[in-house]
C-alpha positions as CSV (number, residue, x, y, z in Angstrom):
1,M,0.0,0.0,0.0
2,E,1.3,3.5,-0.8
3,E,-0.2,6.6,0.6
4,Q,0.7,10.3,0.7
5,T,0.8,11.5,4.3
6,T,2.1,14.1,6.7
7,L,4.9,13.6,9.2
8,S,4.9,13.9,13.0
9,M,7.8,12.9,15.1
10,K,9.0,12.1,18.6
11,M,12.1,10.9,20.3
12,E,12.4,7.9,22.6
13,E,15.0,6.2,24.6
14,A,15.5,2.7,23.2
15,K,17.8,-0.3,23.9
16,F,20.6,1.1,21.8
17,G,20.2,4.8,22.6
18,K,17.9,7.6,21.6
19,M,15.8,6.9,18.5
20,L,13.7,9.2,16.4
21,I,10.3,7.9,15.6
22,F,8.8,9.2,12.4
23,N,4.9,8.9,12.7
24,F,2.7,9.0,9.6
25,D,-1.1,9.1,9.8
26,I,-2.6,7.0,7.1
27,K,-6.4,7.0,6.9
28,G,-6.6,7.4,10.7
29,V,-4.0,4.8,11.5
30,E,-0.6,5.8,12.8
31,V,2.3,4.0,11.3
32,S,5.8,4.5,12.5
33,A,9.4,4.1,11.3
34,L,12.5,4.3,13.6
35,C,15.9,5.6,13.0
36,S,18.9,6.6,15.1
37,Q,20.0,10.2,15.6
38,K,23.2,9.6,13.7
39,L,23.4,11.9,10.6
40,N,25.8,10.8,7.9
41,P,25.4,9.6,4.3
42,K,25.0,6.0,5.4
43,T,22.1,6.5,7.8
44,K,18.3,6.4,7.3
45,L,18.0,9.8,9.0
46,F,20.3,11.3,6.3
47,D,18.2,9.7,3.5
48,W,14.9,10.7,5.1
49,V,15.9,14.3,5.7
50,K,17.1,14.5,2.1
51,I,13.7,13.2,0.9
52,L,11.6,15.4,3.2
53,T,13.5,18.6,2.6
54,G,14.6,18.1,-1.0
55,K,18.3,18.6,-0.2
56,A,21.0,16.6,1.4
57,P,21.8,17.7,5.0
58,V,25.2,19.0,5.6
59,V,27.1,16.8,8.1
60,G,28.3,18.9,11.0
61,E,25.6,21.6,10.6
62,D,22.7,21.7,13.1
63,L,19.6,20.0,12.0
64,V,16.4,21.2,13.6
65,I,14.3,18.0,13.7
66,K,11.1,19.9,14.5
67,D,11.4,21.6,11.1
68,L,10.6,18.2,9.5
69,V,7.2,18.0,11.2
70,G,4.4,18.6,8.8
71,K,6.4,17.7,5.7
72,E,4.6,15.4,3.2
73,A,6.0,12.1,1.9
74,L,4.9,9.0,0.1
75,V,5.3,6.0,2.3
76,T,5.1,2.3,1.5
77,V,3.6,0.2,4.3
78,R,3.8,-3.5,4.6
79,N,1.8,-5.7,7.0
80,R,3.8,-8.5,8.6
81,I,2.7,-11.4,10.8
82,V,4.0,-11.1,14.3
83,K,6.1,-14.1,15.2
84,D,7.1,-15.4,18.6
85,E,10.7,-16.2,19.7
86,K,10.5,-19.6,18.0
87,G,9.4,-18.1,14.7
88,N,5.8,-19.3,14.9
89,A,3.0,-16.9,13.9
90,S,1.4,-15.3,17.0
91,M,-2.3,-15.8,17.2
92,K,-5.2,-14.1,19.0
93,D,-8.7,-15.3,18.9
94,G,-7.7,-17.8,16.1
95,K,-6.3,-15.0,13.9
96,N,-2.7,-14.0,13.0
97,I,-1.5,-10.9,14.8
98,L,-0.3,-8.3,12.2
99,T,2.0,-5.4,12.6
100,S,2.4,-2.6,10.0
101,G,5.7,-1.1,9.2
102,I,7.0,1.5,6.8
103,T,9.4,0.0,4.3
104,E,10.1,3.1,2.2
105,I,9.8,6.9,2.4
106,R,9.8,8.8,-0.9
107,E,9.3,12.4,-2.0
108,T,5.9,13.5,-3.2
109,K,5.6,14.2,-6.9
């Protein structure tokens, strides 16, 4: 599924440090994508900032994350079956439990 949507963001402490959470509202459902705060040409944050602003960020310059809020993007969302630690599909009430995740963020045309 591909939808055009507007970005909101927050920051959370995760197992490996602070993470940025990019939240997109798609038809009333919030779907999220995570990335680290590291900003260099090999990171998701670098790619996503470039997509959302239309220009590559300059490493070493301050990046005001809140300036990204409200930007529009095309996102690709994939549903996945949640699996337990043994790799078996998790079930609830006889149905597979699904999770949605963003697999791609692209600029709007």
